[in-house]
C-alpha positions in Angstrom: -125.2 39.8 -113.9 -127.8 42.1 -112.5 -128.3 42.0 -108.7 -131.9 41.1 -107.6 -133.9 44.3 -107.7 -135.5 43.8 -104.3 -132.1 43.5 -102.6 -131.1 46.8 -104.3 -134.4 48.4 -103.1 -133.8 47.3 -99.5 -130.3 48.8 -99.6 -131.4 52.0 -101.1 -134.3 52.6 -98.7 -132.0 51.7 -95.8 -129.5 54.3 -96.9 -132.0 57.2 -96.9 -131.1 59.6 -94.2 -133.6 59.8 -91.3 -135.1 56.3 -91.9 -134.6 54.4 -88.7 -136.5 51.2 -89.4 -137.3 49.3 -92.6 -139.6 46.3 -92.7 -141.2 44.2 -95.5 -143.7 41.4 -95.2 -144.8 38.2 -96.7 -142.1 37.5 -99.4 -142.8 34.4 -101.4 -140.3 31.7 -100.3 -139.6 30.6 -103.8 -138.4 34.1 -104.6 -136.1 34.7 -101.7 -132.4 34.7 -102.5 -129.1 34.9 -100.5 -128.6 38.4 -101.9 -131.8 39.6 -100.2 -130.7 38.2 -96.8 -127.2 39.8 -97.3 -128.9 43.2 -98.0 -131.0 42.8 -94.8 -127.8 42.1 -92.8 -125.8 44.9 -94.3 -128.3 47.8 -93.8 -128.5 48.9 -90.2 -132.1 50.3 -90.9 -133.5 46.9 -92.0 -135.1 45.2 -89.0 -134.1 41.7 -87.9 -137.5 40.3 -88.7 -138.6 38.1 -91.5 -142.3 37.2 -92.1 -141.8 34.0 -94.1 -145.1 32.2 -95.0 -144.9 28.4 -94.8 -148.6 27.6 -95.4 -148.0 23.8 -95.1 -145.1 21.5 -94.2 -146.4 18.8 -96.5 -144.9 18.8 -100.0 -148.1 17.2 -101.3 -150.3 20.0 -99.9 -147.8 22.6 -101.1 -148.2 21.2 -104.6 -152.0 21.4 -104.3 -151.6 25.0 -103.3 -149.2 25.7 -106.3 -146.7 27.2 -103.9 -143.7 26.3 -106.0 -141.3 25.1 -103.2 -140.9 22.1 -101.0 -140.6 22.0 -97.2 -136.9 21.1 -97.4 -136.3 24.1 -99.7 -138.1 26.4 -97.4 -136.0 25.3 -94.4 -132.8 25.6 -96.4 -133.5 29.2 -97.2 -134.4 29.8 -93.6 -131.0 28.5 -92.6 -129.4 30.9 -95.1 -131.4 33.8 -93.6 -130.3 33.0 -90.1 -126.7 32.5 -91.2 -126.7 36.1 -92.6 -128.7 37.6 -89.7 -128.0 35.6 -86.5 -130.5 37.6 -84.3 -133.3 37.2 -86.9 -136.9 36.7 -85.7 -139.1 34.7 -88.0 -142.9 34.7 -88.2 -145.1 32.8 -90.6 -148.6 31.9 -91.9 -149.9 28.4 -91.7 -153.2 26.9 -92.9 -154.6 23.7 -91.5 -157.4 21.7 -93.0 -156.6 22.5 -96.7 -158.8 20.3 -98.9 -157.3 16.8 -99.0 -155.0 17.3 -96.1 -154.4 14.0 -94.3 -153.2 13.3 -90.8 -149.8 12.4 -92.3 -149.7 15.8 -94.1 -150.5 17.6 -90.9 -147.9 15.7 -89.0 -145.3 16.9 -91.6 -146.5 20.5 -90.9 -146.0 20.0 -87.2 -142.4 18.7 -87.9 -141.5 21.6 -90.1 -143.0 24.1 -87.7 -140.9 22.7 -84.8 -137.8 22.7 -87.0 -138.3 26.3 -88.1 -138.5 27.6 -84.5 -140.8 30.5 -85.2 -141.1 33.6 -82.9 -144.7 33.9 -83.7 -147.2 32.6 -86.3 -150.5 33.5 -87.8 -152.4 30.2 -88.0 -155.7 29.7 -89.8 -158.3 27.0 -90.5 -159.0 26.7 -94.2 -162.1 28.4 -95.4 -163.2 28.4 -99.0 -163.2 31.6 -100.9 -165.5 31.9 -104.0 -163.6 31.9 -107.3 -160.6 30.1 -106.0 -159.6 26.6 -107.2 -159.6 25.3 -103.6 -163.2 26.3 -103.2 -164.2 23.8 -105.8 -162.6 20.9 -103.9 -165.7 20.5 -101.7 -165.5 16.7 -101.8 -162.0 16.9 -100.2 -162.9 19.3 -97.4 -161.6 18.3 -94.0 -164.1 17.7 -91.3 -164.4 20.9 -89.2 -163.9 19.0 -86.0 -160.7 17.4 -87.3 -159.5 20.8 -88.6 -160.2 22.4 -85.3 -158.3 19.7 -83.4 -155.3 20.1 -85.7 -155.4 23.9 -85.3 -155.1 23.5 -81.5 -152.2 21.1 -81.9 -150.4 23.4 -84.2 -151.0 26.4 -82.0 -149.4 24.5 -79.1 -146.2 23.8 -81.1 -146.0 27.5 -82.2 -146.6 28.8 -78.7 -143.9 26.5 -77.2 -141.4 27.8 -79.7 -142.4 31.4 -79.2 -142.2 31.1 -75.4 -138.7 29.6 -75.6 -137.5 32.4 -77.9 -139.1 35.1 -75.9 -137.7 33.9 -72.6 -134.3 34.0 -74.2 -134.7 37.8 -74.5 -135.0 38.2 -70.7 -132.1 40.5 -69.5 -131.5 42.0 -72.9 -132.0 45.8 -73.5 -134.1 46.3 -76.6 -134.9 49.4 -78.7 -138.7 49.8 -78.6 -140.8 51.9 -80.9 -143.8 53.2 -78.9 -147.1 52.4 -80.4 -149.4 53.8 -77.7 -151.2 52.7 -74.5 -151.7 49.0 -73.9 -155.2 47.8 -74.9 -155.7 46.2 -71.5 -154.2 48.9 -69.3 -153.9 52.5 -70.5 -151.2 53.2 -67.9 -148.9 50.7 -69.6 -147.3 51.5 -73.0 -147.0 49.0 -75.8 -144.3 49.1 -78.4 -142.3 47.0 -80.9 -138.7 45.9 -80.9 -136.7 45.7 -84.1 -137.7 42.0 -84.2 -141.3 43.1 -84.2 -142.0 41.7 -80.8 -144.7 43.3 -78.7 -143.3 44.8 -75.4 -145.3 46.2 -72.5 -143.6 48.7 -70.1 -144.3 51.6 -67.9 -142.1 54.8 -68.3 -141.8 57.3 -65.4 -143.2 60.0 -67.6 -145.5 59.9 -70.6 -144.0 59.1 -74.0 -145.5 60.1 -77.3 -146.4 57.5 -79.9 -143.5 57.3 -82.3 -140.9 57.7 -79.6 -138.0 55.3 -79.3 -136.9 54.0 -75.9 -134.7 51.3 -74.6 -136.4 48.7 -72.4 -134.8 45.9 -70.4 -136.8 42.7 -70.9 -137.9 41.1 -67.6 -140.4 38.5 -68.8 -141.2 36.5 -71.9 -144.6 35.1 -72.7 -145.8 33.4 -76.0 -147.3 36.5 -77.5 -145.4 39.4 -75.8 -142.6 40.6 -73.6 -142.6 42.7 -70.4 -139.8 45.1 -69.5 -138.5 48.0 -67.5 -138.0 51.4 -69.1 -134.3 52.4 -69.4 -134.2 55.7 -71.3 -135.8 57.7 -74.1 -133.5 57.7 -77.1 -135.5 59.6 -79.8 -138.6 61.7 -80.0 -141.1 61.2 -82.9 -140.2 62.8 -86.2 -142.5 64.4 -88.7 -143.4 62.3 -91.8 -141.8 63.6 -94.9 -142.1 62.7 -98.6 -139.1 61.0 -100.2 -138.7 61.5 -103.9 -138.5 58.3 -105.9 -135.3 59.6 -107.5 -133.7 59.5 -104.0 -134.0 55.7 -104.1 
């Protein structure tokens, strides 16, 4: 039996000399397999972060979306992922107000969101896109005021989970990839941990974008972490082309 090609690709890319971090985004839940999670765990370069789109926690709405999985199946695979990668951070996409969504459907989304324990989430209110099947379901559109109220309730659940998981990082020393100055304060640097968490910190001397540093986390908020600079561990490297044959 052939191994899943994506698991092979992750392993091959992670084995390329000089690649420090590997990420991938938005895999379809119905296509994720234990072999992929195992490949993530076995390659030191593959980051401990999985963006795993839920879209809805209601099986009825998932069927209307043609997603091809149930909420239970989604959560089962998330358990597999965390079993393979204990320090895994998980983010997601969720839509509220999909045509025909009832209060019961939305309550199921809240339950699955709480059970999943996300580190962060991209939440959206449904908006019709021309040419899509959902855009033709105008008779079933959710009232904008109702959709807005559901959005705020969902955001509260996500932020509660994110805050809890971020506060648990306090005291840990994280490897941070420097992205540049903070948008709010140019004297503060912003960077990403291996879990893709945003960290703000102030080094004693300037660091170039692309540098790697260790930072001790001192504070966790719903959308970011604060920390103290520990040391510089790697300067930026020049980009280089990697022949496909090398993979």
